[in-house]
DRENTORKOL-3810 file (N, C-alpha, C; in nm, 4 decimals):
REM DRENTORKOL-3810
@n.u->15.3428; n.v->13.2182; n.w->14.1201; ca.u->15.3875; ca.v->13.1059; ca.w->13.9908; c.u->15.2606; c.v->13.0654; c.w->13.9430
@n.u->15.1822; n.v->13.0351; n.w->14.0335; ca.u->15.0268; ca.v->12.9754; ca.w->13.9746; c.u->14.9654; c.v->13.0919; c.w->13.8596
@n.u->15.0114; n.v->13.2209; n.w->13.8549; ca.u->14.9478; ca.v->13.2879; ca.w->13.7950; c.u->14.9613; c.v->13.2874; c.w->13.6823
@n.u->15.1078; n.v->13.2718; n.w->13.6601; ca.u->15.1991; ca.v->13.2887; ca.w->13.5069; c.u->15.1055; c.v->13.1632; c.w->13.4124
@n.u->15.0780; n.v->13.2104; n.w->13.3286; ca.u->15.0222; ca.v->13.1693; ca.w->13.2198; c.u->15.0973; c.v->13.0540; c.w->13.0941
@n.u->15.1572; n.v->12.9673; n.w->13.1065; ca.u->15.2046; ca.v->12.8589; ca.w->12.9992; c.u->15.1656; c.v->12.8891; c.w->12.8610
@n.u->15.1968; n.v->12.8708; n.w->12.7449; ca.u->15.1633; ca.v->12.8600; ca.w->12.5880; c.u->15.0665; c.v->12.7706; c.w->12.5705
@n.u->15.0447; n.v->12.6449; n.w->12.6357; ca.u->15.0002; ca.v->12.5348; ca.w->12.6155; c.u->14.8911; c.v->12.5198; c.w->12.6588
@n.u->14.8788; n.v->12.6209; n.w->12.7791; ca.u->14.7175; ca.v->12.6614; ca.w->12.8436; c.u->14.5962; c.v->12.7203; c.w->12.7373
@n.u->14.5922; n.v->12.8084; n.w->12.6558; ca.u->14.5310; ca.v->12.7884; ca.w->12.5694; c.u->14.5281; c.v->12.7398; c.w->12.4041
@n.u->14.5910; n.v->12.6508; n.w->12.3970; ca.u->14.6676; ca.v->12.6573; ca.w->12.2846; c.u->14.5352; c.v->12.5348; c.w->12.2263
@n.u->14.5251; n.v->12.5757; n.w->12.1208; ca.u->14.4033; ca.v->12.4713; ca.w->12.0238; c.u->14.4834; c.v->12.3915; c.w->11.9203
@n.u->14.4166; n.v->12.2532; n.w->12.0162; ca.u->14.4898; ca.v->12.1363; ca.w->11.8826; c.u->14.4085; c.v->12.0495; c.w->11.7745
@n.u->14.4570; n.v->12.0857; n.w->11.6638; ca.u->14.3746; ca.v->12.0370; ca.w->11.5105; c.u->14.4382; c.v->11.9388; c.w->11.5112
@n.u->14.3503; n.v->11.8217; n.w->11.4669; ca.u->14.3900; ca.v->11.6868; ca.w->11.4029; c.u->14.2755; c.v->11.5905; c.w->11.3339
@n.u->14.3735; n.v->11.5655; n.w->11.2077; ca.u->14.2549; ca.v->11.5062; ca.w->11.1456; c.u->14.1708; c.v->11.4050; c.w->11.1298
@n.u->14.0868; n.v->11.3798; n.w->11.1716; ca.u->14.0328; ca.v->11.1931; ca.w->11.1995; c.u->13.9477; c.v->11.1697; c.w->11.0820
@n.u->14.0475; n.v->11.0668; n.w->11.0346; ca.u->13.9556; ca.v->11.0377; ca.w->10.8996; c.u->13.8676; c.v->10.8886; c.w->10.9297
@n.u->13.6921; n.v->10.9128; n.w->10.9008; ca.u->13.5697; ca.v->10.8325; ca.w->10.9415; c.u->13.5862; c.v->10.7282; c.w->10.8670
@n.u->13.5089; n.v->10.6236; n.w->10.8623; ca.u->13.4808; ca.v->10.5691; ca.w->10.7838; c.u->13.4530; c.v->10.5510; c.w->10.6355
@n.u->13.3857; n.v->10.6487; n.w->10.5989; ca.u->13.3434; ca.v->10.7233; ca.w->10.4325; c.u->13.5147; c.v->10.7611; c.w->10.3952
@n.u->13.6114; n.v->10.7802; n.w->10.4038; ca.u->13.7257; ca.v->10.8300; ca.w->10.3779; c.u->13.7383; c.v->10.9509; c.w->10.3825
@n.u->13.6551; n.v->11.0431; n.w->10.4437; ca.u->13.6527; ca.v->11.1916; ca.w->10.4771; c.u->13.7065; c.v->11.2380; c.w->10.5596
@n.u->13.7983; n.v->11.3180; n.w->10.5408; ca.u->13.8812; ca.v->11.4186; ca.w->10.6502; c.u->13.8192; c.v->11.4642; c.w->10.7218
@n.u->13.7786; n.v->11.4535; n.w->10.8892; ca.u->13.6674; ca.v->11.5562; ca.w->10.9618; c.u->13.8035; c.v->11.6073; c.w->11.0710
@n.u->13.7799; n.v->11.7205; n.w->10.9873; ca.u->13.8111; ca.v->11.8332; ca.w->11.1761; c.u->13.7940; c.v->11.8451; c.w->11.3200
@n.u->13.9143; n.v->11.8157; n.w->11.3917; ca.u->13.8173; ca.v->11.7598; ca.w->11.5326; c.u->13.9611; c.v->11.9307; c.w->11.6126
@n.u->13.8730; n.v->11.9822; n.w->11.6595; ca.u->13.9307; ca.v->12.0951; ca.w->11.7557; c.u->13.9352; c.v->12.0704; c.w->11.9002
@n.u->14.0101; n.v->12.0470; n.w->11.9735; ca.u->14.0675; ca.v->12.0374; ca.w->12.1453; c.u->14.0998; c.v->12.1951; c.w->12.1656
@n.u->14.0402; n.v->12.2080; n.w->12.3026; ca.u->14.0628; ca.v->12.3056; ca.w->12.3922; c.u->14.2204; c.v->12.3351; c.w->12.4008
@n.u->14.2689; n.v->12.2143; n.w->12.4689; ca.u->14.3896; ca.v->12.2105; ca.w->12.5535; c.u->14.4571; c.v->12.1039; c.w->12.5078
@n.u->14.5938; n.v->12.1121; n.w->12.5357; ca.u->14.6505; ca.v->11.9628; ca.w->12.5436; c.u->14.6378; c.v->11.8835; c.w->12.6327
@n.u->14.5226; n.v->11.8878; n.w->12.7842; ca.u->14.4818; ca.v->11.7897; ca.w->12.8562; c.u->14.4249; c.v->11.7006; c.w->12.7896
@n.u->14.3620; n.v->11.7404; n.w->12.6533; ca.u->14.2481; ca.v->11.6926; ca.w->12.6062; c.u->14.3040; c.v->11.5508; c.w->12.5098
@n.u->14.4369; n.v->11.5521; n.w->12.4726; ca.u->14.5078; ca.v->11.4608; ca.w->12.3903; c.u->14.5630; c.v->11.3838; c.w->12.5329
@n.u->14.5944; n.v->11.3495; n.w->12.6491; ca.u->14.5842; ca.v->11.3280; ca.w->12.7529; c.u->14.4927; c.v->11.2161; c.w->12.7616
@n.u->14.3692; n.v->11.2846; n.w->12.7886; ca.u->14.3087; ca.v->11.1928; ca.w->12.7999; c.u->14.2567; c.v->11.0985; c.w->12.7026
@n.u->14.3033; n.v->11.1407; n.w->12.5704; ca.u->14.2106; ca.v->11.0694; ca.w->12.5147; c.u->14.3406; c.v->10.9713; c.w->12.4214
@n.u->14.3720; n.v->10.8579; n.w->12.4747; ca.u->14.4714; ca.v->10.7497; ca.w->12.3931; c.u->14.4932; c.v->10.6816; c.w->12.2845
@n.u->14.5427; n.v->10.6584; n.w->12.2241; ca.u->14.5672; ca.v->10.5690; ca.w->12.1073; c.u->14.4432; c.v->10.4149; c.w->12.1076
@n.u->14.4458; n.v->10.4240; n.w->12.2185; ca.u->14.3568; ca.v->10.2565; ca.w->12.2630; c.u->14.2361; c.v->10.3206; c.w->12.2929
@n.u->14.2143; n.v->10.4557; n.w->12.3187; ca.u->14.0634; ca.v->10.4475; ca.w->12.3126; c.u->13.9957; c.v->10.4763; c.w->12.2118
@n.u->14.0860; n.v->10.5384; n.w->12.1098; ca.u->14.0073; ca.v->10.5745; ca.w->11.9645; c.u->14.0448; c.v->10.4401; c.w->11.8876
@n.u->13.9153; n.v->10.4340; n.w->11.8232; ca.u->13.9117; ca.v->10.3125; ca.w->11.7080; c.u->14.0286; c.v->10.3399; c.w->11.5680
@n.u->14.1010; n.v->10.2398; n.w->11.5118; ca.u->14.2010; ca.v->10.2470; ca.w->11.4722; c.u->14.1708; c.v->10.3659; c.w->11.3249
@n.u->14.0236; n.v->10.3067; n.w->11.2769; ca.u->13.9298; ca.v->10.3341; ca.w->11.1818; c.u->13.9281; c.v->10.5385; c.w->11.2245
@n.u->13.8494; n.v->10.5462; n.w->11.2938; ca.u->13.8353; ca.v->10.7012; ca.w->11.3535; c.u->13.9974; c.v->10.8099; c.w->11.3379
@n.u->14.1306; n.v->10.7411; n.w->11.3851; ca.u->14.1776; ca.v->10.8191; ca.w->11.4403; c.u->14.3549; c.v->10.8107; c.w->11.3064
@n.u->14.3942; n.v->10.8838; n.w->11.2428; ca.u->14.5163; ca.v->10.8104; ca.w->11.2001; c.u->14.5673; c.v->10.9638; c.w->11.2236
@n.u->14.7184; n.v->10.9593; n.w->11.3274; ca.u->14.7546; ca.v->11.1153; ca.w->11.2606; c.u->14.8061; c.v->11.1551; c.w->11.1489
@n.u->14.8412; n.v->11.2214; n.w->11.1104; ca.u->14.9459; ca.v->11.2459; ca.w->10.9922; c.u->15.0528; c.v->11.3287; c.w->10.9639
@n.u->15.1798; n.v->11.2655; n.w->10.9688; ca.u->15.2544; ca.v->11.3005; ca.w->10.9514; c.u->15.3045; c.v->11.4042; c.w->10.8867
@n.u->15.4147; n.v->11.4587; n.w->10.9528; ca.u->15.4876; ca.v->11.5437; ca.w->10.8813; c.u->15.5217; c.v->11.5120; c.w->10.7443
@n.u->15.5945; n.v->11.3931; n.w->10.7534; ca.u->15.6665; ca.v->11.3591; ca.w->10.5981; c.u->15.4974; c.v->11.3158; c.w->10.4965
@n.u->15.4286; n.v->11.2714; n.w->10.5539; ca.u->15.3007; ca.v->11.2009; ca.w->10.4954; c.u->15.2203; c.v->11.3589; c.w->10.4144
@n.u->15.2043; n.v->11.4830; n.w->10.5397; ca.u->15.1910; ca.v->11.6113; ca.w->10.4464; c.u->15.2383; c.v->11.6782; c.w->10.3527
@n.u->15.3875; n.v->11.6439; n.w->10.4049; ca.u->15.4527; ca.v->11.7222; ca.w->10.2666; c.u->15.4840; c.v->11.6204; c.w->10.0988
@n.u->15.4677; n.v->11.4532; n.w->10.1611; ca.u->15.4001; ca.v->11.3788; ca.w->10.0108; c.u->15.2789; c.v->11.4185; c.w->9.9325
@n.u->15.1672; n.v->11.4334; n.w->10.0232; ca.u->15.0373; ca.v->11.4888; ca.w->10.0313; c.u->15.0147; c.v->11.5474; c.w->9.9414
@n.u->15.1325; n.v->11.6793; n.w->9.9355; ca.u->15.1073; ca.v->11.8583; ca.w->9.8836; c.u->15.2429; c.v->11.8434; c.w->9.7758
@n.u->15.3287; n.v->11.7397; n.w->9.7934; ca.u->15.4186; ca.v->11.7459; ca.w->9.6548; c.u->15.3046; c.v->11.6644; c.w->9.5453
@n.u->15.2528; n.v->11.5572; n.w->9.5799; ca.u->15.1347; ca.v->11.4945; ca.w->9.5005; c.u->15.0030; c.v->11.6159; c.w->9.4255
@n.u->14.9674; n.v->11.6343; n.w->9.5164; ca.u->14.8705; ca.v->11.7587; ca.w->9.4508; c.u->14.9223; c.v->11.8772; c.w->9.4052
@n.u->15.0878; n.v->11.9329; n.w->9.4535; ca.u->15.1632; ca.v->12.0382; ca.w->9.2949; c.u->15.1876; c.v->11.9324; c.w->9.1924
@n.u->15.2181; n.v->11.7916; n.w->9.2001; ca.u->15.2271; ca.v->11.7863; ca.w->9.1083; c.u->15.1033; c.v->11.7071; c.w->8.9980
@n.u->14.9576; n.v->11.6950; n.w->9.0108; ca.u->14.8456; ca.v->11.6418; ca.w->8.9627; c.u->14.8452; c.v->11.8071; c.w->8.8953
@n.u->14.8094; n.v->11.8617; n.w->8.9740; ca.u->14.8714; ca.v->12.0595; ca.w->8.8902; c.u->14.9213; c.v->12.0470; c.w->8.7762
@n.u->15.0056; n.v->12.0750; n.w->8.8243; ca.u->15.1135; ca.v->12.0932; ca.w->8.7062; c.u->15.1077; c.v->11.9940; c.w->8.5745
@n.u->15.1081; n.v->11.8517; n.w->8.5936; ca.u->15.0443; ca.v->11.7364; ca.w->8.5035; c.u->14.9195; c.v->11.8277; c.w->8.4390
@n.u->14.8158; n.v->11.8730; n.w->8.5269; ca.u->14.6872; ca.v->11.8976; ca.w->8.4726; c.u->14.7153; c.v->12.0239; c.w->8.3647
@n.u->14.7927; n.v->12.1366; n.w->8.4257; ca.u->14.8566; ca.v->12.2678; ca.w->8.3342; c.u->14.8898; c.v->12.2482; c.w->8.1739
@n.u->15.0011; n.v->12.1144; n.w->8.1924; ca.u->15.0477; ca.v->12.1151; ca.w->8.0814; c.u->14.9644; c.v->12.0076; c.w->7.9434
@n.u->14.8343; n.v->11.9648; n.w->8.0266; ca.u->14.7391; ca.v->11.9150; ca.w->7.9413; c.u->14.6743; c.v->11.9936; c.w->7.8512
@n.u->14.6135; n.v->12.0299; n.w->7.9450; ca.u->14.5216; ca.v->12.1363; ca.w->7.9374; c.u->14.5188; c.v->12.2145; c.w->7.7995
@n.u->14.6556; n.v->12.2481; n.w->7.7114; ca.u->14.6403; ca.v->12.3408; ca.w->7.6119; c.u->14.6302; c.v->12.2090; c.w->7.4927
@n.u->14.6541; n.v->12.0865; n.w->7.4819; ca.u->14.6659; ca.v->12.0062; ca.w->7.4170; c.u->14.5284; c.v->12.0196; c.w->7.3406
@n.u->14.3951; n.v->12.0179; n.w->7.4331; ca.u->14.2525; ca.v->11.9924; ca.w->7.4411; c.u->14.2439; c.v->12.0041; c.w->7.2534
@n.u->14.2631; n.v->12.1445; n.w->7.2307; ca.u->14.2869; ca.v->12.2036; ca.w->7.1258; c.u->14.2966; c.v->12.1396; c.w->7.0059
@n.u->14.4212; n.v->12.0896; n.w->7.0345; ca.u->14.4636; ca.v->12.0015; ca.w->6.9481; c.u->14.3817; c.v->11.8514; c.w->6.8920
@n.u->14.3595; n.v->11.7861; n.w->7.0205; ca.u->14.2829; ca.v->11.6950; ca.w->7.0305; c.u->14.1592; c.v->11.7102; c.w->6.9250
@n.u->14.0775; n.v->11.8502; n.w->6.9596; ca.u->13.9831; ca.v->11.8564; ca.w->6.9459; c.u->13.9308; c.v->11.8654; c.w->6.7591
@n.u->14.0451; n.v->11.9026; n.w->6.7730; ca.u->14.0939; ca.v->11.9551; ca.w->6.5662; c.u->14.1003; c.v->11.8274; c.w->6.4515
@n.u->14.1891; n.v->11.7477; n.w->6.5618; ca.u->14.2467; ca.v->11.5896; ca.w->6.5516; c.u->14.1409; c.v->11.4617; c.w->6.5134
@n.u->14.0216; n.v->11.5028; n.w->6.5872; ca.u->13.9432; ca.v->11.4492; ca.w->6.6202; c.u->13.8285; c.v->11.3809; c.w->6.4998
@n.u->13.8261; n.v->11.4350; n.w->6.4154; ca.u->13.7868; ca.v->11.3626; ca.w->6.3169; c.u->13.8236; c.v->11.2834; c.w->6.1929
@n.u->13.9946; n.v->11.2974; n.w->6.2528; ca.u->14.0765; ca.v->11.2199; ca.w->6.1924; c.u->14.0716; c.v->11.0539; c.w->6.2095
@n.u->14.0788; n.v->10.9517; n.w->6.1347; ca.u->14.0531; ca.v->10.8277; ca.w->6.1610; c.u->14.1573; c.v->10.7534; c.w->6.1852
@n.u->14.2707; n.v->10.8281; n.w->6.1544; ca.u->14.4062; ca.v->10.7517; ca.w->6.1616; c.u->14.4615; c.v->10.7997; c.w->6.3491
@n.u->14.4220; n.v->10.9467; n.w->6.3910; ca.u->14.4365; ca.v->10.9904; ca.w->6.5182; c.u->14.4024; c.v->10.9128; c.w->6.5710
@n.u->14.2558; n.v->10.8525; n.w->6.5763; ca.u->14.1496; ca.v->10.8073; ca.w->6.6346; c.u->14.2103; c.v->10.6583; c.w->6.6894
@n.u->14.2473; n.v->10.6050; n.w->6.5126; ca.u->14.3325; ca.v->10.4921; ca.w->6.5899; c.u->14.4297; c.v->10.4618; c.w->6.6968
@n.u->14.5151; n.v->10.5994; n.w->6.6645; ca.u->14.6641; ca.v->10.5865; ca.w->6.7664; c.u->14.5563; c.v->10.5987; c.w->6.8859
@n.u->14.5035; n.v->10.6771; n.w->6.9030; ca.u->14.4641; ca.v->10.7044; ca.w->7.0431; c.u->14.4303; c.v->10.5927; c.w->7.1117
@n.u->14.3738; n.v->10.5273; n.w->6.9997; ca.u->14.2914; ca.v->10.4044; ca.w->7.1015; c.u->14.3948; c.v->10.3029; c.w->7.1563
@n.u->14.5174; n.v->10.3002; n.w->7.0316; ca.u->14.5951; ca.v->10.1936; ca.w->7.0440; c.u->14.6989; c.v->10.2350; c.w->7.1834
@n.u->14.6792; n.v->10.3847; n.w->7.1657; ca.u->14.8189; ca.v->10.4247; ca.w->7.2644; c.u->14.7126; c.v->10.3708; c.w->7.4274
@n.u->14.6059; n.v->10.4491; n.w->7.4398; ca.u->14.5610; ca.v->10.4118; ca.w->7.5595; c.u->14.5470; c.v->10.2856; c.w->7.6204
@n.u->14.5538; n.v->10.1852; n.w->7.5426; ca.u->14.5653; ca.v->10.0277; ca.w->7.5410; c.u->14.7187; c.v->10.0116; c.w->7.5966
@n.u->14.7706; n.v->10.0708; n.w->7.5380; ca.u->14.8971; ca.v->10.0086; ca.w->7.5620; c.u->14.9054; c.v->10.0925; c.w->7.7110
@n.u->14.8845; n.v->10.1885; n.w->7.7082; ca.u->14.8871; ca.v->10.2757; ca.w->7.8919; c.u->14.8127; c.v->10.1439; c.w->7.9979
@n.u->14.6894; n.v->10.0846; n.w->7.9606; ca.u->14.6323; ca.v->10.0244; ca.w->7.9902; c.u->14.7121; c.v->9.8978; c.w->8.0726
@n.u->14.7900; n.v->9.8347; n.w->7.8981; ca.u->14.8674; ca.v->9.7597; ca.w->7.9338; c.u->14.9787; c.v->9.7365; c.w->8.0470
@n.u->15.0221; n.v->9.8740; n.w->8.0218; ca.u->15.1603; ca.v->9.8943; ca.w->8.1270; c.u->15.0537; c.v->9.9220; c.w->8.2955
@n.u->15.0006; n.v->9.9394; n.w->8.2994; ca.u->14.9366; ca.v->9.9616; ca.w->8.4704; c.u->14.8742; c.v->9.8401; c.w->8.4859
@n.u->14.8342; n.v->9.7817; n.w->8.4054; ca.u->14.8202; ca.v->9.6183; ca.w->8.4572; c.u->14.8944; c.v->9.5304; c.w->8.4834
@n.u->15.0285; n.v->9.5570; n.w->8.3950; ca.u->15.1363; ca.v->9.4661; ca.w->8.4411; c.u->15.1739; c.v->9.5117; c.w->8.5944
@n.u->15.1421; n.v->9.6888; n.w->8.6491; ca.u->15.2200; ca.v->9.6717; ca.w->8.7673; c.u->15.1518; c.v->9.6911; c.w->8.8477
@n.u->14.9975; n.v->9.6643; n.w->8.8330; ca.u->14.8883; ca.v->9.5808; ca.w->8.9584; c.u->14.9092; c.v->9.4300; c.w->8.9164
@n.u->14.9595; n.v->9.3777; n.w->8.8165; ca.u->14.9335; ca.v->9.2516; ca.w->8.8689; c.u->15.0955; c.v->9.1946; c.w->8.9644
@n.u->15.1877; n.v->9.2544; n.w->8.9424; ca.u->15.2975; ca.v->9.2514; ca.w->9.0521; c.u->15.3416; c.v->9.3453; c.w->9.1403
@n.u->15.2162; n.v->9.4257; n.w->9.1601; ca.u->15.1701; ca.v->9.4880; ca.w->9.3171; c.u->15.1458; c.v->9.4200; c.w->9.3408
@n.u->15.0078; n.v->9.3655; n.w->9.3003; ca.u->14.8988; ca.v->9.2521; ca.w->9.3720; c.u->15.0415; c.v->9.1025; c.w->9.4113
@n.u->15.0831; n.v->9.0400; n.w->9.3416; ca.u->15.1877; ca.v->8.9167; ca.w->9.3648; c.u->15.2655; c.v->8.9814; c.w->9.5037
@n.u->15.2984; n.v->9.0777; n.w->9.5237; ca.u->15.4409; ca.v->9.1628; ca.w->9.6025; c.u->15.3473; c.v->9.1776; c.w->9.7436
@n.u->15.2393; n.v->9.2197; n.w->9.7566; ca.u->15.1557; ca.v->9.2601; ca.w->9.8474; c.u->15.0050; c.v->9.1630; c.w->9.9007
@n.u->15.0342; n.v->9.0296; n.w->9.8534; ca.u->14.9082; ca.v->8.9831; ca.w->9.8412; c.u->14.8556; c.v->8.9300; c.w->9.9892
@n.u->14.9390; n.v->8.9007; n.w->10.0777; ca.u->14.9908; ca.v->8.8722; ca.w->10.2017; c.u->14.9245; c.v->9.0284; c.w->10.2982
@n.u->15.0206; n.v->9.0932; n.w->10.2444; ca.u->14.9804; ca.v->9.1920; ca.w->10.3344; c.u->14.8301; c.v->9.2827; c.w->10.3342
@n.u->14.7891; n.v->9.2470; n.w->10.2326; ca.u->14.6209; ca.v->9.3215; ca.w->10.2001; c.u->14.5486; c.v->9.2410; c.w->10.2498
@n.u->14.4493; n.v->9.3364; n.w->10.2880; ca.u->14.2728; ca.v->9.2999; ca.w->10.4069; c.u->14.2124; c.v->9.2638; c.w->10.2688
@n.u->14.1096; n.v->9.2191; n.w->10.2671; ca.u->13.9821; ca.v->9.1683; ca.w->10.2047; c.u->13.9612; c.v->9.3391; c.w->10.1490
@n.u->13.9498; n.v->9.4197; n.w->10.2209; ca.u->13.8748; ca.v->9.5314; ca.w->10.1409; c.u->14.0351; c.v->9.5776; c.w->10.0198
@n.u->14.0818; n.v->9.5845; n.w->10.0820; ca.u->14.1961; ca.v->9.6157; ca.w->9.9603; c.u->14.2182; c.v->9.5752; c.w->9.8482
@n.u->14.1800; n.v->9.4150; n.w->9.8798; ca.u->14.1996; ca.v->9.2790; ca.w->9.7593; c.u->14.0561; c.v->9.3055; c.w->9.6635
@n.u->13.9296; n.v->9.3666; n.w->9.6857; ca.u->13.8384; ca.v->9.4258; ca.w->9.6576; c.u->13.8111; c.v->9.5423; c.w->9.5913
@n.u->13.8952; n.v->9.6067; n.w->9.6035; ca.u->13.9233; ca.v->9.7179; ca.w->9.6083; c.u->13.9842; c.v->9.7174; c.w->9.4357
@n.u->14.1264; n.v->9.6430; n.w->9.4507; ca.u->14.2102; ca.v->9.6035; ca.w->9.3028; c.u->14.1087; c.v->9.5160; c.w->9.1808
@n.u->14.0374; n.v->9.4290; n.w->9.2889; ca.u->13.9584; ca.v->9.3492; ca.w->9.1991; c.u->13.8720; c.v->9.4565; c.w->9.0905
@n.u->13.7814; n.v->9.5363; n.w->9.1951; ca.u->13.6919; ca.v->9.6445; ca.w->9.0933; c.u->13.8180; c.v->9.7203; c.w->8.9915
@n.u->13.9148; n.v->9.7875; n.w->9.0335; ca.u->13.9703; ca.v->9.8997; ca.w->8.9491; c.u->13.9564; c.v->9.7473; c.w->8.8385
@n.u->14.0226; n.v->9.6555; n.w->8.8523; ca.u->14.0976; ca.v->9.5127; ca.w->8.7547; c.u->13.9367; c.v->9.5272; c.w->8.6405
@n.u->13.8028; n.v->9.5025; n.w->8.7033; ca.u->13.7009; ca.v->9.4537; ca.w->8.6528; c.u->13.6586; c.v->9.5832; c.w->8.5275
@n.u->13.6940; n.v->9.7204; n.w->8.5907; ca.u->13.6741; ca.v->9.8016; ca.w->8.5204; c.u->13.7802; c.v->9.8260; c.w->8.4040
@n.u->13.8629; n.v->9.8145; n.w->8.4301; ca.u->13.9967; ca.v->9.8248; ca.w->8.3593; c.u->13.9326; c.v->9.7153; c.w->8.2196
@n.u->13.8801; n.v->9.5630; n.w->8.2687; ca.u->13.8752; ca.v->9.4646; ca.w->8.1501; c.u->13.7319; c.v->9.5184; c.w->8.0862
@n.u->13.6370; n.v->9.6092; n.w->8.1086; ca.u->13.5380; ca.v->9.6109; ca.w->8.0505; c.u->13.5964; c.v->9.7756; c.w->7.9744
@n.u->13.6712; n.v->9.8338; n.w->7.9876; ca.u->13.7091; ca.v->10.0046; ca.w->7.9309; c.u->13.8366; c.v->9.8888; c.w->7.7985
@n.u->13.8831; n.v->9.8233; n.w->7.8245; ca.u->13.9491; ca.v->9.7412; ca.w->7.7223; c.u->13.8774; c.v->9.7048; c.w->7.5855
@n.u->13.7474; n.v->9.6200; n.w->7.6872; ca.u->13.6423; ca.v->9.5598; ca.w->7.5832; c.u->13.6036; c.v->9.6538; c.w->7.4408
@n.u->13.5478; n.v->9.7947; n.w->7.5195; ca.u->13.4705; ca.v->9.8938; ca.w->7.4710; c.u->13.6037; c.v->9.9582; c.w->7.3894
@n.u->13.7413; n.v->9.9286; n.w->7.4235; ca.u->13.8233; ca.v->10.0201; ca.w->7.3534; c.u->13.8618; c.v->9.9108; c.w->7.1820
@n.u->13.8564; n.v->9.8228; n.w->7.2405; ca.u->13.8951; ca.v->9.6882; ca.w->7.1115; c.u->13.7503; c.v->9.7048; c.w->7.0199
@n.u->13.6318; n.v->9.6778; n.w->7.0265; ca.u->13.5695; ca.v->9.7240; ca.w->6.9839; c.u->13.5117; c.v->9.7998; c.w->6.9100
@n.u->13.5266; n.v->9.9656; n.w->6.9735; ca.u->13.5849; ca.v->10.0969; ca.w->6.9000; c.u->13.6865; c.v->10.0728; c.w->6.7559
@n.u->13.7969; n.v->10.0596; n.w->6.7870; ca.u->13.8758; ca.v->10.0290; ca.w->6.7279; c.u->13.8665; c.v->9.9426; c.w->6.6045
@n.u->13.8120; n.v->9.8687; n.w->6.6426; ca.u->13.7985; ca.v->9.7784; ca.w->6.5436; c.u->13.6590; c.v->9.8202; c.w->6.4274
@n.u->13.5861; n.v->9.9045; n.w->6.4426; ca.u->13.4919; ca.v->9.9762; ca.w->6.3957; c.u->13.5938; c.v->10.0835; c.w->6.3039
@n.u->13.6431; n.v->10.1698; n.w->6.3924; ca.u->13.7498; ca.v->10.2250; ca.w->6.2946; c.u->13.8211; c.v->10.1674; c.w->6.1903
@n.u->13.8747; n.v->10.0922; n.w->6.2195; ca.u->13.9341; ca.v->9.9440; ca.w->6.1449; c.u->13.8526; c.v->9.9600; c.w->5.9778
@n.u->13.7730; n.v->9.8986; n.w->6.0169; ca.u->13.6603; ca.v->9.8528; ca.w->5.9268; c.u->13.6007; c.v->9.9733; c.w->5.8646
@n.u->13.6363; n.v->10.0587; n.w->5.8777; ca.u->13.6110; ca.v->10.2270; ca.w->5.8433; c.u->13.6868; c.v->10.3005; c.w->5.7046
@n.u->13.7764; n.v->10.2494; n.w->5.7040; ca.u->13.8862; ca.v->10.3477; ca.w->5.6862; c.u->13.9935; c.v->10.2634; c.w->5.5887
@n.u->14.0787; n.v->10.2996; n.w->5.5269; ca.u->14.2006; ca.v->10.2940; ca.w->5.4758; c.u->14.2874; c.v->10.1772; c.w->5.5316
@n.u->14.3117; n.v->10.1916; n.w->5.6491; ca.u->14.3804; ca.v->10.1511; ca.w->5.7341; c.u->14.4286; c.v->10.0257; c.w->5.6720
@n.u->14.2584; n.v->9.9372; n.w->5.6804; ca.u->14.2645; ca.v->9.7701; ca.w->5.7014; c.u->14.3225; c.v->9.7299; c.w->5.5830
@n.u->14.3528; n.v->9.8278; n.w->5.4727; ca.u->14.4791; ca.v->9.7535; ca.w->5.3855; c.u->14.5979; c.v->9.7408; c.w->5.3982
@n.u->14.6441; n.v->9.8301; n.w->5.5251; ca.u->14.7663; ca.v->9.7403; ca.w->5.5621; c.u->14.8045; c.v->9.6068; c.w->5.6251
@n.u->14.6577; n.v->9.6195; n.w->5.7511; ca.u->14.6766; ca.v->9.4595; ca.w->5.8203; c.u->14.5876; c.v->9.3280; c.w->5.7524
@n.u->14.5885; n.v->9.4150; n.w->5.6070; ca.u->14.5156; ca.v->9.2856; ca.w->5.5292; c.u->14.6326; c.v->9.2101; c.w->5.4735
@n.u->14.7551; n.v->9.2272; n.w->5.4529; ca.u->14.8763; ca.v->9.2175; ca.w->5.3712; c.u->14.9502; c.v->9.1329; c.w->5.3762
END
């Protein structure tokens, strides 16, 4: 019986390791015995995050959905280019972008209220950075909107 090789004797185990720079590294181990020697306690939390089957599927679904949305949006580029010189289109585009940002801001604010006690300092700082960037973009969009409103006949509607 000692000469019988089991399926797991030469099995290569591949795991994903998340390093501190949020890059996924591929680790290859030569046998299952390496897993026994490497327990969860022996590996720092930032370096080892096993990916569950559900998480893998969810990430796959996200990637597929991103690609699907991208395929739908790409054909609209020509329409966007054709209308880009139309001042009314520009104004509508800017307002729609600001509206979207406002909806996202409300979601971020509610998410922050709900999760503020669960988040670590790094997560809070990340959310703060996003909000600061959104604030800057919002200011730029409003300034651009003002310029477009002063250039065209659209201001007559707002002066009444």
